[in-house]
C-alpha positions in Angstrom: 99.0 145.1 29.8 97.8 145.4 26.2 94.4 144.4 25.3 92.6 144.5 22.2 88.7 144.3 21.5 87.1 140.8 20.4 85.5 140.9 17.0 81.7 140.5 17.4 81.6 140.9 21.2 79.4 144.1 21.0 75.7 143.4 22.1 73.1 145.4 20.2 70.8 147.3 22.4 67.3 146.9 21.6 65.3 150.0 20.1 63.6 151.8 22.9 65.8 150.4 25.8 66.9 152.9 28.3 70.4 152.9 30.0 69.5 153.4 33.7 73.0 153.5 35.3 75.9 151.4 36.2 75.7 148.1 37.7 76.2 147.4 41.4 80.1 146.7 41.3 79.7 144.0 44.2 77.1 142.2 42.0 78.2 138.6 41.6 77.6 136.3 38.7 79.2 133.6 36.5 80.4 134.0 33.0 81.7 131.4 30.3 84.8 131.5 28.5 84.7 129.2 25.4 88.2 128.2 24.3 89.4 127.1 20.6 89.2 123.3 20.0 92.4 121.2 19.0 92.7 120.3 15.4 90.1 122.8 14.0 91.0 122.3 10.3 90.3 118.3 11.0 87.2 119.3 12.7 86.0 121.4 9.9 86.7 119.0 7.3 84.7 116.2 9.3 81.8 118.5 9.7 81.5 119.4 6.1 82.0 116.0 4.7 79.2 114.7 7.0 76.9 117.7 6.1 77.6 117.2 2.6 76.7 113.5 2.6 80.3 112.6 1.4 80.8 108.7 1.1 82.7 107.5 4.2 82.0 110.4 6.3 80.7 109.2 9.8 80.1 110.8 13.1 82.3 110.2 15.9 81.6 109.2 19.8 81.6 111.8 22.5 84.7 110.3 23.7 86.6 110.3 20.6 85.5 114.1 20.1 86.9 114.9 23.5 90.1 113.3 22.6 90.5 114.8 19.1 88.6 118.0 19.4 88.4 119.2 23.0 90.4 122.3 24.2 94.1 121.9 24.9 95.2 121.7 28.5 97.7 124.6 28.1 94.8 126.9 26.8 92.7 126.1 29.7 95.7 126.7 32.0 96.1 130.4 30.4 92.4 131.0 31.0 92.5 130.0 34.6 95.8 132.1 35.1 94.0 135.2 33.6 91.2 134.7 35.9 93.3 134.1 39.1 95.3 137.3 37.9 92.1 139.5 38.2 90.7 137.8 41.3 87.9 135.6 39.8 87.4 132.1 40.8 87.3 129.2 38.3 84.1 127.3 39.0 84.8 124.7 36.5 86.9 123.8 33.7 85.5 121.3 30.9 88.1 120.5 28.1 85.7 118.4 26.2 83.2 121.0 26.2 85.9 123.8 25.7 84.4 125.8 28.6 85.9 127.6 31.5 83.2 128.8 34.0 84.4 131.9 35.9 82.8 133.4 39.1 83.3 137.0 39.9 81.8 140.6 40.5 80.9 143.5 38.2 84.0 145.3 39.2 86.2 142.3 38.5 84.8 141.6 34.9 84.8 145.5 34.1 88.6 145.3 34.9 89.3 141.9 33.5 87.5 142.3 30.1 87.8 146.2 29.6 84.0 146.6 29.6 81.5 148.9 31.3 78.5 146.8 32.5 75.4 149.1 32.8 71.8 148.4 33.8 69.0 148.8 31.1 65.3 149.0 31.3 63.2 147.9 28.2 59.2 147.9 27.8 58.4 144.9 25.9 54.5 145.1 25.2 53.1 145.2 28.9 56.1 143.8 30.6 59.1 146.0 31.7 62.4 144.2 31.2 65.5 144.7 33.2 68.8 143.6 32.1 72.6 143.8 32.4 74.8 144.5 29.4 78.2 145.8 28.5 78.2 149.1 26.5 81.3 148.0 24.4 83.3 145.1 23.2 85.0 142.7 25.3 88.8 143.2 25.5 91.6 140.6 25.9 95.2 140.5 26.3 97.2 139.5 23.2 98.1 136.1 24.7 94.5 135.1 24.8 93.5 136.4 21.4 93.2 133.3 19.2 92.6 131.2 22.5 89.2 132.4 23.5 86.5 132.3 20.9 83.6 133.8 23.1 82.8 135.2 26.6 79.3 134.8 27.4 77.3 135.6 30.5 78.0 139.3 30.6 74.8 140.1 29.0 71.8 138.9 31.1 68.8 139.9 28.6 66.4 137.5 27.9 66.3 137.0 24.3 64.5 133.9 23.2 60.9 134.9 24.5 57.4 134.1 23.7 55.1 136.8 22.6 51.4 137.0 24.0 48.5 137.8 21.7 44.6 137.8 22.1 42.9 135.0 19.8 40.1 136.9 18.2 38.7 133.8 16.6 38.5 131.9 19.9 37.1 134.9 21.5 34.2 135.0 19.0 33.2 131.6 19.7 33.8 131.3 23.5 30.6 131.5 25.7 30.0 135.1 27.0 30.7 133.9 30.6 34.0 132.4 29.8 37.1 134.3 30.6 39.0 135.9 27.9 41.5 133.5 25.8 45.0 134.4 25.7 47.2 133.3 22.7 50.8 133.4 23.3 53.0 133.3 20.1 56.6 134.4 19.2 59.9 133.2 18.1 59.5 129.5 18.5 56.7 130.3 21.1 53.6 128.4 22.1 50.0 129.4 21.0 47.2 128.5 23.3 43.4 128.4 22.9 40.9 126.3 24.9 39.9 123.0 23.2 36.1 124.2 23.2 37.0 127.4 21.4 39.5 125.9 19.0 37.1 123.1 17.9 34.3 125.7 17.2 36.8 127.0 14.5 38.4 124.0 13.2 39.4 120.6 14.3 42.3 119.9 16.6 44.4 116.8 16.8 46.2 114.6 19.5 49.8 113.9 18.6 48.9 110.4 17.7 46.2 111.5 15.1 49.2 113.6 13.5 51.3 110.8 13.5 48.7 108.9 11.5 48.0 111.7 9.2 51.6 112.1 8.6 52.2 108.4 8.1 54.7 108.0 10.9 56.5 104.6 10.9 55.8 102.2 13.6 58.0 102.3 16.8 58.2 104.1 19.9 61.9 105.3 20.2 62.9 102.8 22.7 66.6 103.2 23.5 66.7 106.8 22.2 67.1 109.9 24.1 65.3 113.2 23.0 66.7 116.4 24.6 64.4 119.5 25.0 66.2 122.8 25.4 64.0 125.0 27.9 64.8 128.6 28.8 62.7 128.7 32.0 59.2 127.3 33.2 58.7 123.8 34.0 56.4 120.9 33.8 54.1 119.2 36.6 54.1 115.5 36.8 50.2 115.6 37.5 50.0 117.1 34.0 52.0 114.5 32.3 50.4 111.7 34.3 46.8 113.0 33.2 47.8 113.7 29.8 49.5 110.1 28.9 46.7 108.3 30.7 43.9 110.0 28.5 46.0 109.1 25.5 46.4 105.6 26.5 50.1 105.9 25.9 52.6 104.5 28.3 54.3 107.5 30.1 57.8 108.1 28.9 60.7 108.6 31.4 61.2 112.2 32.0 64.3 113.8 33.5 64.9 117.3 34.4 68.6 118.3 34.0 69.8 121.6 35.5 72.0 124.0 33.7 73.6 127.1 35.3 71.4 126.5 38.3 68.1 126.5 36.6 65.5 124.0 37.6 62.2 122.6 36.6 60.1 125.4 38.2 56.5 125.3 37.1 54.4 128.2 38.2 51.1 126.8 36.8 50.7 129.5 34.0 50.0 127.7 30.8 50.3 131.0 28.7 54.1 131.4 29.7 57.1 129.3 29.7 55.2 126.4 31.4 53.3 126.0 28.3 56.4 125.7 26.2 57.8 123.2 28.5 54.8 120.9 29.0 53.8 120.8 25.2 57.3 119.9 24.3 57.4 117.1 26.8 53.9 115.9 25.9 54.3 115.9 22.1 57.6 114.2 22.2 56.6 111.6 24.8 53.2 110.9 23.1 55.0 110.0 19.6 58.3 108.5 21.3 57.1 107.1 24.7 59.9 104.5 24.7 62.4 107.3 24.6 64.0 109.1 27.6 62.9 112.7 27.5 65.7 114.7 28.9 64.6 118.4 29.6 67.7 120.7 29.9 66.8 123.8 31.8 68.7 126.8 31.6 68.5 130.6 32.3 67.0 132.6 29.4 70.1 134.4 28.3 72.7 134.0 25.8 75.1 132.0 28.0 72.2 130.0 29.1 71.1 129.0 25.5 74.6 128.3 24.7 75.3 126.1 27.8 72.1 124.1 27.6 72.9 123.1 24.1 76.4 122.2 24.9 75.2 120.2 28.1 72.9 118.1 25.9 75.6 117.5 23.3 78.4 116.5 25.9 76.0 114.5 28.2 77.9 111.2 28.3 75.4 109.6 30.5 72.0 110.3 28.3 73.6 110.5 25.3 70.7 112.3 23.2 70.6 111.3 19.4 68.3 114.3 18.8 67.7 117.7 20.2 64.5 119.8 20.0 64.8 123.5 20.4 61.4 125.4 20.7 63.0 128.7 21.3 64.8 131.4 19.1 65.1 135.1 18.4 65.8 137.0 15.3 69.5 136.7 14.0 69.5 140.5 14.4 69.1 140.4 18.2 72.1 138.2 18.9 75.8 139.3 19.6 77.8 138.0 16.8 80.1 136.0 19.1 77.1 134.3 20.8 75.5 133.6 17.3 79.0 132.0 16.4 79.2 130.1 19.7 75.8 128.5 19.1 76.3 127.9 15.6 79.7 126.0 16.7 77.8 123.9 19.1 75.5 122.9 16.3 78.5 121.9 14.0 79.6 119.7 17.2 76.0 118.2 16.8 76.9 117.2 13.1 80.2 115.7 14.2 78.4 113.7 17.0 75.6 112.5 15.0 72.9 114.4 16.7 69.8 115.8 14.8 69.0 119.2 16.0 65.4 120.3 15.2 64.5 124.0 15.8 61.4 126.0 15.6 61.3 128.6 12.7 59.3 131.2 14.7 55.7 132.2 14.9 55.9 135.8 13.6 56.0 135.5 9.8 58.5 136.9 7.5 59.4 139.8 9.7 60.0 137.3 12.6 58.3 140.0 14.8 61.0 142.9 14.2 59.3 146.2 13.5 61.7 147.6 10.9 59.7 146.8 7.9 62.6 144.4 6.7 62.4 140.5 6.6 64.1 138.6 9.3 64.5 134.8 10.1 64.9 133.1 13.5 67.9 131.8 14.9 68.9 128.9 15.6 66.6 127.7 13.1 68.6 129.6 10.3 71.8 127.8 11.4 72.9 125.6 8.3 73.5 122.9 10.9 70.1 122.8 12.2 66.8 121.2 10.8 64.5 124.4 10.6 60.8 123.7 11.3 58.1 125.8 10.0 54.2 125.6 10.2 51.1 124.8 8.4 47.3 124.9 8.9 46.0 121.3 8.5 42.5 119.9 7.7 41.6 116.3 7.8 38.7 113.8 7.4 38.5 110.2 7.9 42.1 110.0 8.8 43.3 111.6 5.7 44.8 115.1 5.0 42.2 117.1 3.0 43.8 120.4 2.9 47.1 121.8 4.1 48.4 125.3 3.7 50.9 127.7 5.0 50.1 128.8 8.6 49.2 132.4 8.5 46.4 133.8 10.8 47.0 137.4 11.2 46.9 138.5 14.8 47.2 134.7 15.9 50.5 134.3 14.2 52.2 132.7 11.0 55.1 130.5 10.5 58.6 132.1 10.5 60.7 131.6 7.3 62.9 133.4 4.8 66.4 134.1 3.8 69.2 134.4 6.3 71.2 137.5 6.6 74.0 135.7 8.3 74.6 132.2 6.8 75.9 131.4 3.4 73.9 129.1 1.2 74.6 125.6 2.0 75.4 122.9 -0.6 72.1 121.1 -0.3 70.2 124.3 -1.2 72.0 125.3 -4.2 69.9 125.7 -7.4 66.6 126.5 -5.4 64.6 129.6 -5.8 62.5 131.5 -3.2 59.0 132.6 -4.1 57.7 136.0 -2.9 54.0 136.9 -2.5 54.5 139.5 -5.1 54.7 136.6 -7.6 58.3 137.2 -8.1 60.7 134.0 -7.8 64.5 134.6 -7.4 67.5 132.4 -7.0 68.2 131.6 -3.3 71.4 133.3 -2.6 71.9 132.5 1.3 70.6 130.0 3.6 66.8 129.5 3.4 64.5 128.7 6.2 62.7 126.5 7.0 63.8 123.1 5.9 60.5 121.0 6.8 57.1 121.9 8.3 54.0 120.2 10.1 50.8 121.5 11.7 51.2 124.7 13.7 48.1 126.8 13.3 46.5 127.1 16.9 43.0 126.9 15.1 44.0 123.3 13.9 46.4 122.5 16.9 47.7 120.0 19.0 45.5 118.8 22.2 47.7 118.8 25.5 47.2 119.0 29.1 48.8 122.1 30.9 48.2 123.6 34.2 45.5 121.0 34.9 43.6 121.9 31.8 42.9 120.6 28.4 44.4 123.0 25.9 45.0 123.2 22.2 48.5 124.4 21.3 50.0 125.6 18.1 53.2 127.4 16.9 56.2 126.2 15.4 57.3 125.3 19.0 55.1 122.1 18.4 56.6 121.1 15.0 60.3 120.8 16.5 59.4 118.1 18.9 57.1 116.2 16.6 60.0 116.1 14.1 62.3 115.1 16.9 60.1 112.3 17.8 59.8 111.1 14.2 63.7 111.1 14.1 63.7 109.0 17.4 61.5 106.6 15.9 63.7 106.1 12.8 66.8 105.9 14.9 65.4 103.1 17.2 64.2 101.0 14.2 67.4 101.5 12.2 69.8 100.9 15.3 71.9 104.0 14.4 71.5 107.7 14.6 70.3 109.7 11.5 72.7 112.6 12.7 72.5 115.5 10.2 69.6 114.8 8.0 69.2 118.0 5.7 71.3 116.7 2.7 69.6 113.5 2.7 66.1 115.0 2.8 66.8 117.6 0.2 67.8 114.7 -2.0 64.5 113.1 -1.6 61.6 115.7 -2.2 59.1 112.9 -2.6 59.2 112.1 1.0 57.0 115.3 1.8 53.6 116.6 1.3 54.4 119.6 -0.9 52.6 122.8 0.4 51.9 125.1 -2.4 49.2 127.4 -1.1 49.5 130.5 1.3 52.1 132.9 2.5 53.8 134.1 5.7 54.1 137.8 4.6 56.5 138.5 2.1 57.2 134.9 1.1 54.8 132.6 -0.5 54.4 128.8 -0.9 55.3 127.2 -4.2 56.0 123.8 -5.9 59.2 122.1 -4.2 61.0 124.1 -1.3 59.7 127.5 -0.2 60.5 130.0 2.4 57.2 129.2 4.4 57.1 125.5 4.8 60.4 124.3 3.4 60.3 120.7 1.5 56.6 120.2 3.2 55.4 118.3 5.9 56.5 114.6 6.5 55.4 111.4 4.9 56.9 109.4 7.8 57.5 106.2 6.3 59.1 107.8 3.2 61.2 110.1 5.3 62.4 106.9 7.2 63.4 105.4 3.7 65.2 108.7 2.8 67.2 108.4 6.0 68.3 104.8 5.1 66.1 103.0 8.0 63.7 101.1 5.5 
């Protein structure tokens, strides 16, 4: 059988990682084969018309999508026959989501896909990471080239991770007998400091107070579903009950949805994934308590990330109208086929009329990459996502008194910059990107972020995690805030806002323009900038811009 390599299927090995030997040939796990869609040219035309705001371009239902753009039955059958020929089992075939889930061993995958699966060890801070990864590209026979668009799951490395840091400001104001204050920050990660410590530095806010400061329109999101994508961790119902009771908010209905056998599994550690999950639920739930909050739990891997987003998009039971993603990683970390698969899923969101809000990262213009260059976080950098950056906020008497770019040294800074992967979208044409050096040059590629909100942990969000009142910052808090705003707007207008970028860029007056501060290489400037995007929301004006007023 003649096999050829699949373009973009190589997996970059992180700097410093060591190969420690071949994988156990009997190790058993699942992989996902993603198949081409039917009528691809018609799909591309639909997505681009919707994304550009073309007159008469409307999203379609999930049922219509499955019929027009799902996988062809013959393509699914070819993948199933390929799997059978190599001794692999077909766990599930989903033509609508264009996925065939295979079950097999390392030995079978090596033979079927022409790869050599190896074990790697990588020191990440104080933690040692172990993962499985192929040392070369995936190979497929000629009759599957053009049919299979991606094979995900061979690589088990956790790429969307939070980074943990000490909050020196909080330490300086915490009583001597108190334990050290750990701050976690990262690509869409959470940043934590005790309420007591954060208030000694600056004021913290409940989500409801932020909704007031940002002039959110009235409403509670009734009839909407907000999907939260989570790569591990969990929430405790006792935390949610205590939090919403203290806020005086009717508790929202929260449902955990399992993807790839991952479940709601809290371990009580607020500085890890539990903090991420709980803050997402509490912020979205506080601001849109009438909405269903559906939490899609998946393993922290490339396959898990792609599968979780796909599960939310194709969920015909809950039908999310907005998705919040507080996880991400630099564009350079992802394999090209996975980056393409996830970007393809975000295009599906455009076709379905689902808004996707993504955290822009918490490590400034480098996005935490130590090569001295600028990087942006993905999936926030996708032109089909609403990238969410961060600010530092001061307020008095219910009014914003000062708002600048979030950049607090060791305690993190908003992500933002210029994509190295995605072309300049039509709605960003003509913009300039301001650098901290004072130079302003024409924006040549996709610029990140699009919008912003409060993210500095020293002026952060009051939440309740692990039985403790906590203040949380990070762009991970901004994505659910924007998702809840969109859910309110959807509920009031009676229709999904869907892809909002083009409309928002056409209405810069719907934002508080942030003109002070920088995130490293990029600086705030009048209008759009690569730190805070268009700015922070004036909620009623955003609603008007999206056509609900």
